[in-house]
FITOR-143833 format. One record per residue: chain; residue number from 1; residue in one letter; x, y, z of N, C-alpha, C, CB in turn. Coordinates in nm, 3 decimals, padded with zeros to 5 digits. Glycine has a CB too. Layout:
% FITOR-143833
<bapa vomi="A" tiza="NUM" lonu="a" n_X="X" n_Y="Y" n_Z="Z" ca_X="X" ca_Y="Y" ca_Z="Z" c_X="X" c_Y="Y" c_Z="Z" cb_X="X" cb_Y="Y" cb_Z="Z"/>
...
END
This chain:
% FITOR-143833
<bapa vomi="A" tiza="1" lonu="p" n_X="00.089" n_Y="-00.119" n_Z="-00.003" ca_X="00.021" ca_Y="00.007" ca_Z="-00.013" c_X="00.070" c_Y="00.125" c_Z="-00.007" cb_X="-00.055" cb_Y="00.014" cb_Z="00.062"/>
<bapa vomi="A" tiza="2" lonu="g" n_X="00.034" n_Y="00.244" n_Z="-00.047" ca_X="00.121" ca_Y="00.354" ca_Z="-00.033" c_X="00.089" c_Y="00.424" c_Z="00.092" cb_X="00.114" cb_Y="00.445" cb_Z="-00.150"/>
<bapa vomi="A" tiza="3" lonu="p" n_X="00.146" n_Y="00.543" n_Z="00.115" ca_X="00.130" ca_Y="00.605" ca_Z="00.239" c_X="-00.021" c_Y="00.592" c_Z="00.310" cb_X="00.169" cb_Y="00.750" cb_Z="00.215"/>
<bapa vomi="A" tiza="4" lonu="l" n_X="-00.015" n_Y="00.583" n_Z="00.433" ca_X="-00.160" ca_Y="00.587" ca_Z="00.500" c_X="-00.186" c_Y="00.715" c_Z="00.577" cb_X="-00.179" cb_Y="00.466" cb_Z="00.605"/>
<bapa vomi="A" tiza="5" lonu="q" n_X="-00.301" n_Y="00.768" n_Z="00.583" ca_X="-00.341" ca_Y="00.885" ca_Z="00.663" c_X="-00.420" c_Y="00.823" c_Z="00.774" cb_X="-00.427" cb_Y="00.996" cb_Z="00.581"/>
<bapa vomi="A" tiza="6" lonu="i" n_X="-00.376" n_Y="00.857" n_Z="00.915" ca_X="-00.420" ca_Y="00.802" ca_Z="01.009" c_X="-00.490" c_Y="00.921" c_Z="01.088" cb_X="-00.318" cb_Y="00.725" cb_Z="01.072"/>
<bapa vomi="A" tiza="7" lonu="g" n_X="-00.593" n_Y="00.912" n_Z="01.146" ca_X="-00.651" ca_Y="01.010" ca_Z="01.213" c_X="-00.634" c_Y="01.012" c_Z="01.359" cb_X="-00.777" cb_Y="01.009" cb_Z="01.183"/>
<bapa vomi="A" tiza="8" lonu="l" n_X="-00.498" n_Y="01.017" n_Z="01.401" ca_X="-00.444" ca_Y="01.044" ca_Z="01.518" c_X="-00.336" c_Y="01.150" c_Z="01.536" cb_X="-00.402" cb_Y="00.934" cb_Z="01.560"/>
<bapa vomi="A" tiza="9" lonu="h" n_X="-00.317" n_Y="01.209" n_Z="01.641" ca_X="-00.218" ca_Y="01.310" ca_Z="01.673" c_X="-00.085" c_Y="01.261" c_Z="01.619" cb_X="-00.210" cb_Y="01.338" cb_Z="01.828"/>
<bapa vomi="A" tiza="10" lonu="y" n_X="00.029" n_Y="01.329" n_Z="01.614" ca_X="00.155" ca_Y="01.245" ca_Z="01.570" c_X="00.200" c_Y="01.160" c_Z="01.680" cb_X="00.279" cb_Y="01.336" cb_Z="01.527"/>
<bapa vomi="A" tiza="11" lonu="d" n_X="00.215" n_Y="01.228" n_Z="01.799" ca_X="00.272" ca_Y="01.117" ca_Z="01.900" c_X="00.185" c_Y="00.998" c_Z="01.943" cb_X="00.309" cb_Y="01.183" cb_Z="02.030"/>
<bapa vomi="A" tiza="12" lonu="d" n_X="00.063" n_Y="00.997" n_Z="01.910" ca_X="-00.019" ca_Y="00.877" ca_Z="01.925" c_X="-00.003" c_Y="00.810" c_Z="01.796" cb_X="-00.171" cb_Y="00.905" cb_Z="01.959"/>
<bapa vomi="A" tiza="13" lonu="a" n_X="00.013" n_Y="00.845" n_Z="01.700" ca_X="00.025" ca_Y="00.763" ca_Z="01.581" c_X="00.177" c_Y="00.692" c_Z="01.592" cb_X="00.006" cb_Y="00.861" cb_Z="01.440"/>
<bapa vomi="A" tiza="14" lonu="y" n_X="00.285" n_Y="00.774" n_Z="01.626" ca_X="00.398" ca_Y="00.710" ca_Z="01.636" c_X="00.399" c_Y="00.610" c_Z="01.721" cb_X="00.486" cb_Y="00.782" cb_Z="01.661"/>
<bapa vomi="A" tiza="15" lonu="a" n_X="00.344" n_Y="00.630" n_Z="01.837" ca_X="00.322" ca_Y="00.516" ca_Z="01.963" c_X="00.255" c_Y="00.397" c_Z="01.901" cb_X="00.218" cb_Y="00.573" cb_Z="02.097"/>
<bapa vomi="A" tiza="16" lonu="r" n_X="00.150" n_Y="00.421" n_Z="01.815" ca_X="00.082" ca_Y="00.315" ca_Z="01.746" c_X="00.163" c_Y="00.230" c_Z="01.656" cb_X="-00.021" cb_Y="00.369" cb_Z="01.672"/>
<bapa vomi="A" tiza="17" lonu="v" n_X="00.258" n_Y="00.291" n_Z="01.587" ca_X="00.324" ca_Y="00.224" ca_Z="01.495" c_X="00.438" c_Y="00.132" c_Z="01.570" cb_X="00.378" cb_Y="00.325" cb_Z="01.392"/>
<bapa vomi="A" tiza="18" lonu="v" n_X="00.500" n_Y="00.179" n_Z="01.677" ca_X="00.597" ca_Y="00.113" ca_Z="01.741" c_X="00.513" c_Y="00.010" c_Z="01.817" cb_X="00.689" cb_Y="00.206" cb_Z="01.827"/>
<bapa vomi="A" tiza="19" lonu="k" n_X="00.401" n_Y="00.013" n_Z="01.877" ca_X="00.317" ca_Y="-00.097" ca_Z="01.924" c_X="00.298" c_Y="-00.184" c_Z="01.837" cb_X="00.200" cb_Y="-00.065" cb_Z="01.967"/>
<bapa vomi="A" tiza="20" lonu="g" n_X="00.249" n_Y="-00.161" n_Z="01.734" ca_X="00.201" ca_Y="-00.253" ca_Z="01.608" c_X="00.330" c_Y="-00.334" c_Z="01.571" cb_X="00.144" cb_Y="-00.157" cb_Z="01.464"/>
<bapa vomi="A" tiza="21" lonu="l" n_X="00.437" n_Y="-00.267" n_Z="01.556" ca_X="00.548" ca_Y="-00.349" ca_Z="01.507" c_X="00.598" c_Y="-00.457" c_Z="01.618" cb_X="00.669" cb_Y="-00.250" cb_Z="01.466"/>
<bapa vomi="A" tiza="22" lonu="e" n_X="00.595" n_Y="-00.428" n_Z="01.738" ca_X="00.641" ca_Y="-00.513" ca_Z="01.844" c_X="00.525" c_Y="-00.600" c_Z="01.888" cb_X="00.697" cb_Y="-00.431" cb_Z="01.960"/>
<bapa vomi="A" tiza="23" lonu="v" n_X="00.410" n_Y="-00.549" n_Z="01.915" ca_X="00.322" ca_Y="-00.639" ca_Z="01.993" c_X="00.225" c_Y="-00.716" c_Z="01.883" cb_X="00.233" cb_Y="-00.549" cb_Z="02.107"/>
<bapa vomi="A" tiza="24" lonu="r" n_X="00.167" n_Y="-00.657" n_Z="01.805" ca_X="00.077" ca_Y="-00.675" ca_Z="01.692" c_X="00.144" c_Y="-00.778" c_Z="01.584" cb_X="00.045" cb_Y="-00.528" cb_Z="01.626"/>
<bapa vomi="A" tiza="25" lonu="i" n_X="00.254" n_Y="-00.745" n_Z="01.551" ca_X="00.301" ca_Y="-00.842" ca_Z="01.429" c_X="00.454" c_Y="-00.900" c_Z="01.482" cb_X="00.315" cb_Y="-00.743" cb_Z="01.260"/>
<bapa vomi="A" tiza="26" lonu="g" n_X="00.484" n_Y="-00.875" n_Z="01.591" ca_X="00.599" ca_Y="-00.955" ca_Z="01.669" c_X="00.733" c_Y="-00.912" c_Z="01.602" cb_X="00.580" cb_Y="-01.129" cb_Z="01.657"/>
<bapa vomi="A" tiza="27" lonu="g" n_X="00.755" n_Y="-00.803" n_Z="01.576" ca_X="00.885" ca_Y="-00.745" ca_Z="01.531" c_X="00.978" c_Y="-00.696" c_Z="01.646" cb_X="00.857" cb_Y="-00.627" cb_Z="01.439"/>
<bapa vomi="A" tiza="28" lonu="a" n_X="01.118" n_Y="-00.701" n_Z="01.587" ca_X="01.211" ca_Y="-00.674" ca_Z="01.687" c_X="01.243" c_Y="-00.519" c_Z="01.643" cb_X="01.345" cb_Y="-00.784" cb_Z="01.688"/>
<bapa vomi="A" tiza="29" lonu="v" n_X="01.227" n_Y="-00.423" n_Z="01.724" ca_X="01.238" ca_Y="-00.267" ca_Z="01.678" c_X="01.397" c_Y="-00.268" c_Z="01.698" cb_X="01.141" cb_Y="-00.133" cb_Z="01.786"/>
<bapa vomi="A" tiza="30" lonu="r" n_X="01.465" n_Y="-00.225" n_Z="01.582" ca_X="01.603" ca_Y="-00.189" ca_Z="01.574" c_X="01.624" c_Y="-00.049" c_Z="01.578" cb_X="01.662" cb_Y="-00.240" cb_Z="01.460"/>
<bapa vomi="A" tiza="31" lonu="a" n_X="01.535" n_Y="00.037" n_Z="01.548" ca_X="01.581" ca_Y="00.179" ca_Z="01.547" c_X="01.444" c_Y="00.247" c_Z="01.563" cb_X="01.668" cb_Y="00.226" cb_Z="01.405"/>
<bapa vomi="A" tiza="32" lonu="d" n_X="01.453" n_Y="00.308" n_Z="01.676" ca_X="01.326" ca_Y="00.399" ca_Z="01.730" c_X="01.390" c_Y="00.559" c_Z="01.739" cb_X="01.265" cb_Y="00.338" cb_Z="01.909"/>
<bapa vomi="A" tiza="33" lonu="d" n_X="01.376" n_Y="00.609" n_Z="01.630" ca_X="01.435" ca_Y="00.745" ca_Z="01.611" c_X="01.322" c_Y="00.853" c_Z="01.594" cb_X="01.533" cb_Y="00.745" cb_Z="01.483"/>
<bapa vomi="A" tiza="34" lonu="r" n_X="01.250" n_Y="00.892" n_Z="01.690" ca_X="01.139" ca_Y="00.986" ca_Z="01.689" c_X="01.192" c_Y="01.137" c_Z="01.629" cb_X="01.079" cb_Y="00.997" cb_Z="01.846"/>
<bapa vomi="A" tiza="35" lonu="a" n_X="01.312" n_Y="01.166" n_Z="01.669" ca_X="01.359" ca_Y="01.294" ca_Z="01.622" c_X="01.358" c_Y="01.303" c_Z="01.455" cb_X="01.509" cb_Y="01.316" cb_Z="01.682"/>
<bapa vomi="A" tiza="36" lonu="n" n_X="01.394" n_Y="01.201" n_Z="01.388" ca_X="01.401" ca_Y="01.178" ca_Z="01.255" c_X="01.262" c_Y="01.108" c_Z="01.198" cb_X="01.526" cb_Y="01.093" cb_Z="01.231"/>
<bapa vomi="A" tiza="37" lonu="r" n_X="01.171" n_Y="01.088" n_Z="01.276" ca_X="01.058" ca_Y="01.038" ca_Z="01.238" c_X="01.048" c_Y="00.904" c_Z="01.180" cb_X="01.012" cb_Y="01.117" cb_Z="01.162"/>
<bapa vomi="A" tiza="38" lonu="r" n_X="01.143" n_Y="00.820" n_Z="01.228" ca_X="01.145" ca_Y="00.695" ca_Z="01.157" c_X="01.135" c_Y="00.559" c_Z="01.273" cb_X="01.293" cb_Y="00.694" cb_Z="01.062"/>
<bapa vomi="A" tiza="39" lonu="v" n_X="01.088" n_Y="00.451" n_Z="01.230" ca_X="01.109" ca_Y="00.328" ca_Z="01.315" c_X="01.134" c_Y="00.223" c_Z="01.219" cb_X="00.987" cb_Y="00.291" cb_Z="01.409"/>
<bapa vomi="A" tiza="40" lonu="e" n_X="01.231" n_Y="00.137" n_Z="01.269" ca_X="01.278" ca_Y="00.022" ca_Z="01.184" c_X="01.252" c_Y="-00.104" c_Z="01.264" cb_X="01.436" cb_Y="00.035" cb_Z="01.145"/>
<bapa vomi="A" tiza="41" lonu="a" n_X="01.214" n_Y="-00.214" n_Z="01.223" ca_X="01.203" ca_Y="-00.349" ca_Z="01.282" c_X="01.227" c_Y="-00.453" c_Z="01.209" cb_X="01.091" cb_Y="-00.373" cb_Z="01.330"/>
<bapa vomi="A" tiza="42" lonu="s" n_X="01.279" n_Y="-00.567" n_Z="01.259" ca_X="01.329" ca_Y="-00.678" ca_Z="01.180" c_X="01.228" c_Y="-00.803" c_Z="01.233" cb_X="01.504" cb_Y="-00.704" cb_Z="01.209"/>
<bapa vomi="A" tiza="43" lonu="f" n_X="01.207" n_Y="-00.886" n_Z="01.112" ca_X="01.118" ca_Y="-00.997" ca_Z="01.131" c_X="01.172" c_Y="-01.117" c_Z="01.072" cb_X="00.986" cb_Y="-00.969" cb_Z="01.077"/>
<bapa vomi="A" tiza="44" lonu="g" n_X="01.104" n_Y="-01.222" n_Z="01.107" ca_X="01.147" ca_Y="-01.359" ca_Z="01.054" c_X="01.250" c_Y="-01.426" c_Z="01.176" cb_X="01.233" cb_Y="-01.339" cb_Z="00.893"/>
<bapa vomi="A" tiza="45" lonu="l" n_X="01.266" n_Y="-01.551" n_Z="01.140" ca_X="01.353" ca_Y="-01.627" ca_Z="01.236" c_X="01.502" c_Y="-01.572" c_Z="01.229" cb_X="01.350" cb_Y="-01.786" cb_Z="01.201"/>
<bapa vomi="A" tiza="46" lonu="t" n_X="01.551" n_Y="-01.533" n_Z="01.114" ca_X="01.681" ca_Y="-01.508" ca_Z="01.107" c_X="01.677" c_Y="-01.349" c_Z="01.068" cb_X="01.756" cb_Y="-01.610" cb_Z="01.002"/>
<bapa vomi="A" tiza="47" lonu="f" n_X="01.558" n_Y="-01.267" n_Z="01.102" ca_X="01.558" ca_Y="-01.131" ca_Z="01.072" c_X="01.575" c_Y="-01.111" c_Z="00.933" cb_X="01.655" cb_Y="-01.063" cb_Z="01.144"/>
<bapa vomi="A" tiza="48" lonu="t" n_X="01.532" n_Y="-01.186" n_Z="00.824" ca_X="01.566" ca_Y="-01.149" ca_Z="00.693" c_X="01.467" c_Y="-01.048" c_Z="00.629" cb_X="01.575" cb_Y="-01.272" cb_Z="00.612"/>
<bapa vomi="A" tiza="49" lonu="e" n_X="01.371" n_Y="-01.004" n_Z="00.692" ca_X="01.269" ca_Y="-00.882" ca_Z="00.639" c_X="01.277" c_Y="-00.788" c_Z="00.742" cb_X="01.104" cb_Y="-00.922" cb_Z="00.616"/>
<bapa vomi="A" tiza="50" lonu="r" n_X="01.302" n_Y="-00.655" n_Z="00.694" ca_X="01.291" ca_Y="-00.545" ca_Z="00.764" c_X="01.172" c_Y="-00.447" c_Z="00.744" cb_X="01.400" cb_Y="-00.487" cb_Z="00.745"/>
<bapa vomi="A" tiza="51" lonu="l" n_X="01.123" n_Y="-00.376" n_Z="00.825" ca_X="01.020" ca_Y="-00.272" ca_Z="00.790" c_X="01.082" c_Y="-00.145" c_Z="00.822" cb_X="00.885" cb_Y="-00.287" cb_Z="00.866"/>
<bapa vomi="A" tiza="52" lonu="a" n_X="01.077" n_Y="-00.043" n_Z="00.737" ca_X="01.105" ca_Y="00.090" ca_Z="00.782" c_X="00.974" c_Y="00.172" c_Z="00.758" cb_X="01.233" cb_Y="00.152" cb_Z="00.705"/>
<bapa vomi="A" tiza="53" lonu="c" n_X="00.951" n_Y="00.246" n_Z="00.884" ca_X="00.836" ca_Y="00.326" ca_Z="00.887" c_X="00.865" c_Y="00.477" c_Z="00.914" cb_X="00.745" cb_Y="00.271" cb_Z="00.987"/>
<bapa vomi="A" tiza="54" lonu="s" n_X="00.819" n_Y="00.558" n_Z="00.812" ca_X="00.822" ca_Y="00.695" ca_Z="00.837" c_X="00.689" c_Y="00.777" c_Z="00.883" cb_X="00.871" cb_Y="00.748" cb_Z="00.719"/>
<bapa vomi="A" tiza="55" lonu="v" n_X="00.694" n_Y="00.850" n_Z="00.974" ca_X="00.570" ca_Y="00.911" ca_Z="01.046" c_X="00.585" c_Y="01.076" c_Z="01.025" cb_X="00.568" cb_Y="00.865" cb_Z="01.222"/>
<bapa vomi="A" tiza="56" lonu="e" n_X="00.489" n_Y="01.102" n_Z="00.954" ca_X="00.509" ca_Y="01.249" ca_Z="00.954" c_X="00.381" c_Y="01.304" c_Z="00.979" cb_X="00.568" cb_Y="01.306" cb_Z="00.824"/>
<bapa vomi="A" tiza="57" lonu="r" n_X="00.379" n_Y="01.434" n_Z="01.062" ca_X="00.263" ca_Y="01.506" ca_Z="01.094" c_X="00.197" c_Y="01.565" c_Z="00.964" cb_X="00.299" cb_Y="01.616" cb_Z="01.195"/>
<bapa vomi="A" tiza="58" lonu="i" n_X="00.075" n_Y="01.560" n_Z="00.953" ca_X="00.001" ca_Y="01.644" ca_Z="00.842" c_X="-00.060" c_Y="01.764" c_Z="00.899" cb_X="-00.114" cb_Y="01.563" cb_Z="00.768"/>
<bapa vomi="A" tiza="59" lonu="d" n_X="-00.130" n_Y="01.744" n_Z="01.037" ca_X="-00.182" ca_Y="01.855" ca_Z="01.120" c_X="-00.225" c_Y="01.800" c_Z="01.248" cb_X="-00.297" cb_Y="01.930" cb_Z="01.054"/>
<bapa vomi="A" tiza="60" lonu="d" n_X="-00.260" n_Y="01.866" n_Z="01.335" ca_X="-00.299" ca_Y="01.824" ca_Z="01.474" c_X="-00.387" c_Y="01.701" c_Z="01.483" cb_X="-00.370" cb_Y="01.935" cb_Z="01.540"/>
<bapa vomi="A" tiza="61" lonu="e" n_X="-00.446" n_Y="01.659" n_Z="01.390" ca_X="-00.539" ca_Y="01.542" ca_Z="01.393" c_X="-00.488" c_Y="01.418" c_Z="01.305" cb_X="-00.680" cb_Y="01.590" cb_Z="01.341"/>
<bapa vomi="A" tiza="62" lonu="r" n_X="-00.412" n_Y="01.454" n_Z="01.202" ca_X="-00.384" ca_Y="01.348" ca_Z="01.112" c_X="-00.218" c_Y="01.327" c_Z="01.110" cb_X="-00.448" cb_Y="01.388" cb_Z="00.963"/>
<bapa vomi="A" tiza="63" lonu="t" n_X="-00.199" n_Y="01.208" n_Z="01.080" ca_X="-00.066" ca_Y="01.165" ca_Z="01.056" c_X="-00.051" c_Y="01.085" c_Z="00.935" cb_X="-00.017" cb_Y="01.091" cb_Z="01.166"/>
<bapa vomi="A" tiza="64" lonu="r" n_X="00.053" n_Y="01.083" n_Z="00.859" ca_X="00.091" ca_Y="01.003" ca_Z="00.746" c_X="00.191" c_Y="00.901" c_Z="00.776" cb_X="00.140" cb_Y="01.085" cb_Z="00.642"/>
<bapa vomi="A" tiza="65" lonu="v" n_X="00.175" n_Y="00.780" n_Z="00.741" ca_X="00.273" ca_Y="00.680" ca_Z="00.762" c_X="00.300" c_Y="00.590" c_Z="00.657" cb_X="00.242" cb_Y="00.609" cb_Z="00.868"/>
<bapa vomi="A" tiza="66" lonu="t" n_X="00.435" n_Y="00.585" n_Z="00.637" ca_X="00.477" ca_Y="00.517" ca_Z="00.501" c_X="00.561" c_Y="00.403" c_Z="00.557" cb_X="00.567" cb_Y="00.621" cb_Z="00.389"/>
<bapa vomi="A" tiza="67" lonu="i" n_X="00.511" n_Y="00.279" n_Z="00.514" ca_X="00.569" ca_Y="00.169" ca_Z="00.542" c_X="00.642" c_Y="00.090" c_Z="00.422" cb_X="00.472" cb_Y="00.096" cb_Z="00.603"/>
<bapa vomi="A" tiza="68" lonu="e" n_X="00.770" n_Y="00.061" n_Z="00.431" ca_X="00.844" ca_Y="-00.007" ca_Z="00.325" c_X="00.902" c_Y="-00.139" c_Z="00.384" cb_X="00.960" cb_Y="00.086" cb_Z="00.268"/>
<bapa vomi="A" tiza="69" lonu="a" n_X="00.913" n_Y="-00.239" n_Z="00.290" ca_X="00.972" ca_Y="-00.370" ca_Z="00.324" c_X="01.120" c_Y="-00.365" c_Z="00.274" cb_X="00.888" cb_Y="-00.493" cb_Z="00.255"/>
<bapa vomi="A" tiza="70" lonu="r" n_X="01.205" n_Y="-00.415" n_Z="00.345" ca_X="01.345" ca_Y="-00.432" ca_Z="00.296" c_X="01.397" c_Y="-00.581" c_Z="00.317" cb_X="01.442" cb_Y="-00.330" cb_Z="00.374"/>
<bapa vomi="A" tiza="71" lonu="w" n_X="01.504" n_Y="-00.620" n_Z="00.230" ca_X="01.548" ca_Y="-00.744" ca_Z="00.259" c_X="01.701" c_Y="-00.745" c_Z="00.237" cb_X="01.473" cb_Y="-00.847" cb_Z="00.177"/>
<bapa vomi="A" tiza="72" lonu="p" n_X="01.784" n_Y="-00.805" n_Z="00.298" ca_X="01.925" ca_Y="-00.794" ca_Z="00.294" c_X="01.967" c_Y="-00.825" c_Z="00.141" cb_X="01.993" cb_Y="-00.895" cb_Z="00.403"/>
<bapa vomi="A" tiza="73" lonu="a" n_X="02.105" n_Y="-00.772" n_Z="00.110" ca_X="02.151" ca_Y="-00.816" ca_Z="-00.011" c_X="02.159" c_Y="-00.962" c_Z="-00.063" cb_X="02.264" cb_Y="-00.770" cb_Z="-00.014"/>
<bapa vomi="A" tiza="74" lonu="g" n_X="02.136" n_Y="-01.006" n_Z="-00.162" ca_X="02.131" ca_Y="-01.139" ca_Z="-00.201" c_X="02.003" c_Y="-01.197" c_Z="-00.190" cb_X="02.219" cb_Y="-01.213" cb_Z="-00.132"/>
<bapa vomi="A" tiza="75" lonu="a" n_X="01.896" n_Y="-01.150" n_Z="-00.096" ca_X="01.770" ca_Y="-01.205" ca_Z="-00.078" c_X="01.689" c_Y="-01.184" c_Z="-00.180" cb_X="01.712" cb_Y="-01.164" cb_Z="00.030"/>
<bapa vomi="A" tiza="76" lonu="v" n_X="01.597" n_Y="-01.271" n_Z="-00.231" ca_X="01.497" ca_Y="-01.237" ca_Z="-00.326" c_X="01.378" c_Y="-01.169" c_Z="-00.253" cb_X="01.452" cb_Y="-01.364" cb_Z="-00.402"/>
<bapa vomi="A" tiza="77" lonu="p" n_X="01.343" n_Y="-01.053" n_Z="-00.268" ca_X="01.258" ca_Y="-00.982" ca_Z="-00.221" c_X="01.102" c_Y="-01.033" c_Z="-00.266" cb_X="01.298" cb_Y="-00.850" cb_Z="-00.259"/>
<bapa vomi="A" tiza="78" lonu="k" n_X="01.001" n_Y="-01.038" n_Z="-00.182" ca_X="00.875" ca_Y="-01.072" ca_Z="-00.216" c_X="00.811" c_Y="-00.955" c_Z="-00.298" cb_X="00.799" cb_Y="-01.107" cb_Z="-00.091"/>
<bapa vomi="A" tiza="79" lonu="e" n_X="00.714" n_Y="-01.012" n_Z="-00.376" ca_X="00.632" ca_Y="-00.923" ca_Z="-00.446" c_X="00.539" c_Y="-00.834" c_Z="-00.348" cb_X="00.549" cb_Y="-01.005" cb_Z="-00.546"/>
<bapa vomi="A" tiza="80" lonu="r" n_X="00.493" n_Y="-00.898" n_Z="-00.225" ca_X="00.438" ca_Y="-00.826" ca_Z="-00.136" c_X="00.454" c_Y="-00.872" c_Z="00.003" cb_X="00.316" cb_Y="-00.815" cb_Z="-00.168"/>
<bapa vomi="A" tiza="81" lonu="s" n_X="00.457" n_Y="-00.788" n_Z="00.095" ca_X="00.504" ca_Y="-00.823" ca_Z="00.218" c_X="00.380" c_Y="-00.857" c_Z="00.328" cb_X="00.595" cb_Y="-00.704" cb_Z="00.263"/>
<bapa vomi="A" tiza="82" lonu="a" n_X="00.373" n_Y="-00.968" n_Z="00.386" ca_X="00.260" ca_Y="-00.996" ca_Z="00.480" c_X="00.274" c_Y="-00.890" c_Z="00.587" cb_X="00.264" cb_Y="-01.148" cb_Z="00.544"/>
<bapa vomi="A" tiza="83" lonu="y" n_X="00.391" n_Y="-00.853" n_Z="00.640" ca_X="00.418" ca_Y="-00.781" ca_Z="00.744" c_X="00.369" c_Y="-00.641" c_Z="00.718" cb_X="00.554" cb_Y="-00.790" cb_Z="00.774"/>
<bapa vomi="A" tiza="84" lonu="v" n_X="00.403" n_Y="-00.585" n_Z="00.608" ca_X="00.349" ca_Y="-00.470" ca_Z="00.566" c_X="00.191" c_Y="-00.466" c_Z="00.575" cb_X="00.397" cb_Y="-00.447" cb_Z="00.432"/>
<bapa vomi="A" tiza="85" lonu="d" n_X="00.145" n_Y="-00.541" n_Z="00.498" ca_X="-00.010" ca_Y="-00.542" ca_Z="00.510" c_X="-00.070" c_Y="-00.571" c_Z="00.648" cb_X="-00.067" cb_Y="-00.647" cb_Z="00.417"/>
<bapa vomi="A" tiza="86" lonu="a" n_X="-00.003" n_Y="-00.647" n_Z="00.706" ca_X="-00.044" ca_Y="-00.669" ca_Z="00.866" c_X="-00.043" c_Y="-00.526" c_Z="00.958" cb_X="00.077" cb_Y="-00.782" cb_Z="00.943"/>
<bapa vomi="A" tiza="87" lonu="l" n_X="00.063" n_Y="-00.451" n_Z="00.933" ca_X="00.075" ca_Y="-00.338" ca_Z="01.008" c_X="-00.009" c_Y="-00.234" c_Z="00.945" cb_X="00.214" cb_Y="-00.297" cb_Z="01.021"/>
<bapa vomi="A" tiza="88" lonu="a" n_X="-00.026" n_Y="-00.228" n_Z="00.806" ca_X="-00.125" ca_Y="-00.131" ca_Z="00.769" c_X="-00.272" c_Y="-00.161" c_Z="00.807" cb_X="-00.117" cb_Y="-00.114" cb_Z="00.627"/>
<bapa vomi="A" tiza="89" lonu="a" n_X="-00.302" n_Y="-00.295" n_Z="00.832" ca_X="-00.443" ca_Y="-00.315" ca_Z="00.858" c_X="-00.463" c_Y="-00.275" c_Z="01.010" cb_X="-00.488" cb_Y="-00.470" cb_Z="00.825"/>
<bapa vomi="A" tiza="90" lonu="y" n_X="-00.343" n_Y="-00.311" n_Z="01.091" ca_X="-00.353" ca_Y="-00.258" ca_Z="01.235" c_X="-00.368" c_Y="-00.113" c_Z="01.262" cb_X="-00.237" cb_Y="-00.294" cb_Z="01.306"/>
<bapa vomi="A" tiza="91" lonu="l" n_X="-00.297" n_Y="-00.033" n_Z="01.173" ca_X="-00.293" ca_Y="00.116" ca_Z="01.187" c_X="-00.428" c_Y="00.185" c_Z="01.149" cb_X="-00.178" cb_Y="00.173" cb_Z="01.097"/>
<bapa vomi="A" tiza="92" lonu="g" n_X="-00.497" n_Y="00.096" n_Z="01.060" ca_X="-00.642" ca_Y="00.124" ca_Z="01.013" c_X="-00.638" c_Y="00.268" c_Z="00.935" cb_X="-00.755" cb_Y="00.128" cb_Z="01.151"/>
<bapa vomi="A" tiza="93" lonu="g" n_X="-00.542" n_Y="00.320" n_Z="00.859" ca_X="-00.542" ca_Y="00.433" ca_Z="00.790" c_X="-00.626" c_Y="00.425" c_Z="00.649" cb_X="-00.400" cb_Y="00.467" cb_Z="00.771"/>
<bapa vomi="A" tiza="94" lonu="e" n_X="-00.607" n_Y="00.530" n_Z="00.579" ca_X="-00.658" ca_Y="00.526" ca_Z="00.455" c_X="-00.546" c_Y="00.558" c_Z="00.352" cb_X="-00.774" cb_Y="00.618" cb_Z="00.447"/>
<bapa vomi="A" tiza="95" lonu="a" n_X="-00.547" n_Y="00.479" n_Z="00.236" ca_X="-00.443" ca_Y="00.500" ca_Z="00.164" c_X="-00.467" c_Y="00.613" c_Z="00.050" cb_X="-00.405" cb_Y="00.371" cb_Z="00.114"/>
END
């Protein structure tokens, strides 16, 4: 999916992204950089898939979240990431 617009204040949306990565879809958060509006998490038994999320304030009541799947060099990327889909569903935003 493309960027999502979530009907939450930035701080609440950022916290929901982190919670979604850790609790809802079982990722290991590797980078939590609120100052640069980015969160990254690894997934899989050998952490072969990574999600990078950028969180941007639109206004006081809406936030844009972009979720990207990444794989290590040499890995064959999947056409669609189940982790991206699961996080997007959890966040419940509009594309």
